[in-house]
N, C-alpha and C positions, 0 to 999 in steps of 0.2 A: 462288287469286285470279286472276280473269280481267283481265289488264292492258289488254286492248283493248275491254272492254265499253263504256266511255264513247265510244270512237272509233266503234264500230259503231252505237251508239244514235243518233249524230248524222248517219249517212249511209245513204242508200238505194242499195244496189249496183245496182239496176235503172236508176237515174237518173244516177249519177256515174261517171266513168271512173277514179276513185281506186281503188286496191286495197283490198278489204274481205275479208281472209282470215277463216276461221272459227276459227282458233286462233293462238296465239303461235308464231312460228317459232323455230328454233334459231339462236343467235348464231353468225355466221360469223367475227367478229373485232371490231375497234374502228374502225368507219367513222363518218364524220360527213358531213353534207350541210347546205348552206345554200340554201334555195329562196326566190326572189323571188316574192312573192305579191301580185298586183294584185287584191285583193279590194275590199270597200267602201272600205277604207283601205289604201294600199300599206304593206306591211311585209315583213320577212324572217323566215323560219322557220329556226331554228337547232336541229339535231337530232343527238343523239349515240347511237350504238348501245350498248345496255346490257341485259343479261339478256333477250335475245330481242325487244326492242322498240327504237324510237327515242324516247328521252326528248327532249321538245320544248319550246322557248320561242319566243314571237313577239316580234320586235324591231322596234318602230315606226320606229326610226331606223337600223336595220342594225347590223352588227358594227363596233364602234369601232376606229379605227386609231391613235388618239392616247391614250397612257397617262394623259393629264391629264383626259380626258373619259370618263365612264361613260354607258352607255345603258340605258334601261329594257328589261327582259326579262320578259315575262309567261309564267309557266309554264302550259302547256296540256296536254291529254290526250296520253298516249303514242300513238305512231303505229306501224304495222306496219313491219317491216324492208323490205318491198317498196316502201314509200313513198320510200325513198332514191333510187329511179330514176324517180320519177314526174315527168312534165311534161305539161301539158295544160290544158284549160279545164273548170273545174267549172261546171255549168249554173246559170243564174239560178234563184233560189228554193231552191237547195241550200246547205247550210252551207259557208261559205267561198267562195261563188261568185266566180269570176274566173280569171285566167290564172296558171298556176304554171310557173316555169322554174327550172332548176338554176343557181344563181349560183356555187357552188363545192362541191367534194366531195373527200374524201381519207380519211386515217386520223388517229387521234389517240392520244396517250399519256395515261394517267390519272396525275395527280400527287396528287389528293385527291378523294374522293367521299363526301360526307356528306349528310344530309337538308337541310342549309341552305347548303352550300358545295360547289362543283364546280370543280376546277382541272385544266385540260387543256393539252396542247401539240398544236397542230394541224399537220398536214403536208398541205396542199392545194395547188392550183394558184395561187389568189389569196391564201390565208391561210396563214401559217406563223408559229409562235411560240406564246407562252403567253397564255391567257385565263382569267379567273376569273368564275364566276357565283355570286352570293351573294344569299340571301333577305333581303328587308327586312320584308315583311308579307304573310302569306297567299300568294297566287299571284304577288305582286309581287316580282321579283328585279331585280338590276342585273348588267350584264356589263361587265367591265373588262379592258383589254389590259395585260398586264404589261410593264414596261420590260425591254428586252433588252440584254444585253451586246453590245459590238461584235463582229461575226462575223469574227474574224481569219482564218478559213479561206476567206472569200469571195474569189472571183476576178472580175476585170472582165468585163463583157459585151463581146463582140467583134462587129465588123461583117462582113457578107458582101461580097465584091468584086463590082463590076459595072462595065460599060463605058458604060452609059447610064442615064438616070433618067426615068421617065415618072410625074410626080407627079399627084396628084389633089387638091391643096390641103391634104391632111392630113399634111404633112411640114414639118419645120424643117431648114434647111440650116446647116451649120457648116463652118469650115475644118478640113482635116485637118492637124493640127500635127505637124511632123517632129521628134519628140522621144522621150522615154521615158515610157511609160504608168505611172501610179502611183496607188494608193489611199492616201488620207491618213486615218489613224485618230487621232482627237483625243479625249483623255480627261483631264479636269481640267487643261486648259491644256498638256498634253504631246502632242507630235506623233510619230507613227510612220509611216514611209513603206514601203509594200510594193509590190514589182514584180508584173508579170503572173503570174510563176511562184511568188509567195508568199515571195520573198526580202526580208529587211529591208534597205532601201537608205538608211536615214535618215542614216547617217554620210557618205554621198557628197554630201549636199546640206545643209550646215550653215546656209546662209543662210535656209532654209525653217523653221527651228526656231520662229521667232516666230509662225508661222501658228496654232499651238495656242492661244496667248494672245489672238490677234486675233479668234477666233470666240467670240461671247458665249453659248456653250452648254456645258454640262458634258460633253457627249458629241456627237460628230459623225463621220460617215463620208463623205468626199468622193472623187470620181473625177475624174482629170484627166491632163494631160500636162506633163512637165517639159521645158522648152526653154531654149535660149540664143539671145537675140536678137542678131543681128549689127549691123554699122554701118548697114545699110539698114532696120533695124527689123523684120526678118523672121527666122524661125528658121534656125539653122545647126547641123545635126545633128552635123557633124564636131567642133564645139566641146565636145560632151558626152563625147567619147571618153576624155579623161584621167580621167573619173569612173567609167568602167566598171570593174567588179571591185574597187572600193574596199571593203575589208572590215574595216579596223582604224583605230583613232584616229590612229596615226602617219601613215598614208597620207592620212587625211582632213585632217590638219593642213597638208598641202602644197597644199590646194585654194584657199587664200586668194588666191593670185596669179592664179587663173583667172577667166575671164569669169563673172559671176554668172548664176544660173539664174532662171527665172520659172516658177511653177507655175500653169498655166492650168486652172482648175476648170470642168468642164462638166456635172457632175452631183452631186446630193446623195442619199445612199442611206440615211442614218439620222440622226435628231436626238433627243437626250435620251431614248434608249431606244425611240424610235418608228421602226420600219423603214418605209422609203418605197419599197422596190423594187416593190411591187405597185401604186403609184400610176402613172397615165399620165405620160408624159414631160412634157406641158404643165404638169402640176401640180408635178412635181419641179423643173422649170425656174423656175416662179414662186416656189417656196420658195427656190431658189438665188439668184435675183435679189434676194430680200429680205435675204440675208445680207451682212454688211459684208466681202466678200472682195475688197477692193481695198487693196493694200499695196505696199511696196517690192519684194517678190519674189513676189507672187501677185495674180491678177486673174481675173475671169470674162470670157472672150472672148464676142463677140456671137453670137447665134443669129438666124436669119432665117426665121421661120415664114411659110409660104405665099409666099415670095419667088420671083421668076423664076429658075429653075435656071441658065439660060445666063448670066445677068447675074452671079450669084454665082460661077459657075465661071470666068468671064472675069477677075474680080478675083483669084481664086486663081492663074490662069495668069500674069497680069501681074506678080505678086509672086513667081513661081517657087515657089509652094506645091506640096506633094505632091498635093493634090487637095481634094475636099470630102467630107463625110459627111452623108447624108440620114437623118433620124430621124423615125419616125412619131410624131405628136403624141399618139396614143392608146396608145402601146406601154408595157408594163411593162418593168422592168429584168431581163433574163434573165442572171443572174450565171453566170460561168464557161462561157458557151456562145456560139457564133456564131449570130446570128439575123438574118433578113431584115427585122426591124423597123428595123435600122440597115444602110445601104448605104454602102460606101466607093467613091468614083469617083475614080480617080487620073488625074492629068494626064500622067504619063509612066510607063513600065514600071519598076516597082520590085518586088523580090522578096527575101524572106528565104530564105537557103540555109544548109545545114549544111556545115561544113568537115570533110572526111573524109580529107584528105591534102594534101601540098604538094610542090612541085618545088623543089629547090635552085636558088638564083640564080646567075647568071653575070655577068661584068664587074663593074660597080660594086655588084652585089648578091651577090658572091661570099661564101659563108659565111652567107648569110641566106636567108629565104624568097624564092623567085623568083615563084611563082604558087600559087594555092590551088585544089585540086580539090574541087568542091562538089556537093551533091545536094539533092534534095527527097524527101519520103516519098510513096509511091504509095497507092492505095486500100486496100491490105492491110497497110500499114505498111512495105513494102519500101523500101530506100533506092535511089533512082534517080539515076544520074549526070546532072548538069545542065550541066557545062562547067567551064572553068578560068578563074580571075580573076587577071589579071596587071597591071592598071593601077589607079590611084587611091590608091596607097600613098604615105605620107610616110616619111621616115627613122624617125621616132618610131613610126609605125604598125608598120613592119616589126620594130622592136625588141620592141614589145609582143606582136605575133603570135608571134614566135619564142619568147618567154618562156612564153606560154600553151600553145603547141602541143608544146613539148618533152616535158612529162610525159605527153602523150596518145599517144605513139608506140605502134604495134602492128605485128605482123609481116605481117598479111594485110589485103587490101582489105576495108573495111566495106560496099562497094557490093554490091547483090544482082544486079548485071549487069556485064558486062565493060566496062572503061574502055579507050578507044582506046590502042593500044600505044605511040604516041609520048608519051603522058602517063604511062602505067603503068610504062614502062621505068625511069624514074628516081624514081618517086614514093616519098615517105616517108609511109606510111599512119598515120592517127591515129584515135582513138576519136571517133565523130561526136557530139561534145558541145558544140562551139563554133558559135554562130550569128552570121552576118554579114548585112548589108544591101547589096544591089547594085542598080545601074540597068543596063539593057541595051536593045538595039534591038528584038529580037523572039525568039520561040521558033522554032527550026528544026523541020523535019519529024521529025528524029531525037530531038527533045525536049531540045535543047541551047539555052542562051542565047547569042545572038550579041552579041559585043562587050560583055561584062559589065564594069562598073566598080565597084570597091570603094567603099562609102559609109561603113561603120562597123560596129563590133561591136554586138551586141544581147545583153546579158546578162539581158534581161527576157522572153525568149521560150524556152519549152521546146522543145528540138530535135525532139521527137516531134510537135509542133504545126506543124512546117514542111511545108507542102504547096505544090504549084504554084498560084499565083494565076491565076484566069481572065483 
């Protein structure tokens, strides 16, 4: 049986730039492609590699992204494998005349393939997850997006550092909140909070438990920052410190006397089984603004699309904020990666560093940590010495640091370069697994921070992700 006969009969290879092979090719794998086709009527062509051809459907309304809405899918002739890379203009007068561009492509897994039903899981740039195509009558099919479970392995999207911002009007500006980044997984009214590193931190923030019942959806995935607002109404990162490393119910029970936290929600990534990460930021923000996320311990902070950069930044400076974040309005959510779709512009120099050792204290710090020897990872993963931090500690902070560092002792320096003798001589070396946040004046030519000041512990950051901020 010649699977491409109908395809060839409709095309003149002398007039169309489309590939018109003389025979069916050999399947190379399980590829898919979606092509945007500006023919007499705009539609999208959905094609799956199968037995040497691309089995194809025309979708007048495109690929559905909402599990509650099915789209028509018209089964058309099989296309050659070579068509998966085709982009161009089909001349007027030819079958399917118009512009063809690749909208998405990738690979797929087959869940089911029968004459009347096809179930696949797509792995593309814009499309990921499960879809079902099912026949209704003749060449008339429907395509349905399957509801997805909450992706508990998903990690937050991260911003790229910058010192300036040259906007083109296609950006939204937000405050950079000085707190703990957390994803909120909501299922059947129950809340689970996950840190940047994928650690469950729900116990540390008991006042946020009611958020699960406040969202009128069976399932939701939110992204935001947990902060403590001080007397002036602006975040105080230091007030979060007693909640760091809370891992059991007994420790959580002691949190009632602390200042309450607020979860500032700035993105929505999934609703009722519908993944939203492929939608542009402006659409995700519109969906977020429609949710009732305003309660005693949670709210949606403002976003300023197209606003004057310097005016917004000046407000952040006046209130001693860490900085601002600029987000492209047309950007998708790039989970688990840093992307220049988001830019963080800081008002002061702040840096996450890895603690790799400490020097014993003297005087009123006798028997305690005196200062911390810290580093950042270089381009090849090497641990570079970045200086020592000896100020910014409270009595309680020193107690906590001593407790956390004691079991991390080791005999040799974890740095991949020499540490100045005056610091190495009395150093107590530790495994480089504790991350702290510091402020400082500038980077010296030797790659050291000048006048670093301790700001707090960061248990939401993987030590291997700590690099020198531009």
